[in-house]
N, C-alpha and C positions, 0 to 999 in steps of 0.2 A: 643680755646675749641670749638667757634665754627664753624670753620673750622672741626674739626675732630670734631663735630656733622652728619656735614652734610658727611662726608665719614661713619660716621657711618651710617646713614641712610640709603646710594647707596648701602652699604657692604648689607645692612638688604634685600633692596628695591632685589637686588642683584640671592641673597640667596632663597629669597622666590619662585623667579622664575622660574630657577632651580629645586628646589624642584619641582614645579606646573607642567618642560615638563617633572618630572623622570617620575610622576605620571602618567601622559596621554599615554606617551611610554606605562606603566604597565600596562595601560587598555585598550592595543590591538589600540591604535593611532590614526590618522585619518583619516578619510573617503576616503581621497585624497594623503598619504605618503606613500613614499616605506618602505622595507626594512618591516625581518621576525616581526614584531609587526604590519603590516597590518591585516584586517581581509578581509576574501574570499565573494564576494558579498551570500546571501544567494539564494536561489535556486527561481525561477517565483513560486507565490504561484498558476498558473494555471499549474501551471506540476506536483504537489501533487495532483491538481481538476480532474486530466484529467479522463473522465464517464471510464468505461471498453465499452468495444466494444459490449460485449456481456449482456443485462441490466440482472441480476437476477433474476426481476421478467416477466421477460416475458415467455409467454404462451406456453406452450411444446406442441408441434407436434401432434395433432390427431392421434395413432393407426392405424391400415391400419386395413379394413372390412376384414374377412375371413367368406365366406360364408356359411362355410362346417362347422365351429364351432358352426359359429350361427346355420345354422340350427340344428347339433348335439348338440345344450343346449338348443334349443327350443321342439328338443323332448325328451329330458329329464324332462324339465318342464309341458309336456301334456301327459308324463307318452307315449307316443307312443308303441301300442306291437308290432316293427318294427325285422326285422334279424339279429344284431348290429347295431353298429351305422348310423343312419340315410344317413348320408352323403355317404357312404361306402355302402350301400344296392339302395343308388338311383344311384350310378356308377356301381352298378349290375346291375341294372333294363337298363340302359342309354344302355349300352353295348348287353346289348337282343336285344332292340328297333333293334340296329344293322343286330343282327342275323338275325331278324323276316323278316327285308325289306328285306335281302340277299335272306331268302328264301321266296318270296314272296307276305311274308303276311304282309298289314299293319300294322303296331305298333298299332296304336291308338285303331282298331278291333281284332286286339290279345289280346289286354289289357280289353276288358272289354264283350272279349264275350270268352275266353278262360282262361285267368290268372285270373279276378275275383277283382278285390284289397279292403280291406279293408275298410273301412271308416279310420283307422290310417294309412293308406296303402296308400286314397285317400288322405289325409292330406298334408304327407311328398311330395306325388308327387308333388302338390297343392303348400305347399312351398317351396320346393327344387326343380326344374329343371328348370325354371324360370334361376337362373342364375349355376346349377350344370350341366346338360342339353339341351343348350339352343336351340341346332342342331333340336330337338325333339316336343319341349315343342308347340309351335304350332297346330303340330296334338292328344298329348296326350291332353293338355287342350280342345282344343275340347271335348275330346273322354270323359273326365272326365264330361263334362259338358253336354254332353248327358246322362250321367249313372246318373246325380243329377234328368234326366228330368225323369228317367223312375226307378225312385222309388215308393216303394211304404211301407206306414207303415199299421195298425190295419186299419181292415176293409171289407168289400165286394165284390168283383172284379167280374165284368161282361167280360170273355174272347170272346175276337174280334183282326181278324186278323189288324189293322186298328184304336190301340186305340188316338194317336193326342195327340190332349192335355186334352180331358178327365181325367178326375178325377179318374172316378168308370170307367174304362175299364184297362185290365193289356190284355196285347199281349206275346200269345205262345209264351213257351221257358224256359228256366230252370233260375232261378233263388236262394239266397243264404244270409239267414237271420245270419251276421257277428255277433251280439252280440242279441240274443234273453233271455229276461224272462228262469225260472225254469217253468214258467208253461205258456209259448204259447203251441198254437196249433195250427192247422193252418185244411184246407178242400180243397178238390178237386168235387164238382156235377158237373150231367151230365148236359144239357140243360133243362132238367124234375125235376130237382131238387137230382137227388135219389148220393147216398153218393161214391166217384169212390175213393178217397183216404185220408187219412188222419191221424195227428199225435198228440198226444200233449207227449211236451216234459218234461220229471223229469229231467236234467240237461242244463245248460248253452252254452251247445257247440251247435259250427256255426251247422243251419242246410241247407236242399237242398232241390227241390221241382221243378222239371218239369212240367208246368199246357203245357194242349194238346194243341190243336186249338182246336177239338171233345167239348173240358170241356165248361161246363155253365157259371160256376162262380169258382172265388176264393178265402175264409175266411182262415181272419190270425187273432189271438189277441196277445202278449203279446211275438210276435217274431222283434221286432224292427219295422228297416226297409229289405224290399226286395229288391236285384237288381243283374238283371241278369249278369249271366255268360258265358253264349251262348248265 
């Protein structure tokens, strides 16, 4: 009886061990076991966590500057009275400077004395030429500075052959008021005070007047700024 019990206990233990081994095999086996039940090693955690070569939050490159588009946008914002896109107008003026130079006429002198730019055109030249017409900008920039010094707003000016920096003197020559008011008036008088010529405007159209070397004074009111054209 005791021997039978011992055999039964051993048999039961063996069965339990077999069942345990079977369960281990069904669950995938041991980490170092061979055979179909062996689990494949998981990929390293670093493989799935490798950062992208280009971070998604990297700053984008700034767009390239375009001086022509910048000038055209400025012209629209400032409402310049330019014939066509400002950049195209600068290109035409630059070509004209080349033509004047080939003809023996200094471009700066031609611009001030023959062309006579309006205030809007002066603004376009000043803003656009440093980038779009670099070869002529030094000379044109200097000429535009001379134009600014010889601009005459409302006032009474004594005619002088050498006005220099005196704000009360005006040099003989032809002047243009590009943006007068509808009540603009101007007058030329002799050294004795006699009226030689004059005009009272009824529209805002640009005006031109020639101050002679023999004139005594030039008086202007409501005409904006007079600038030399030749």
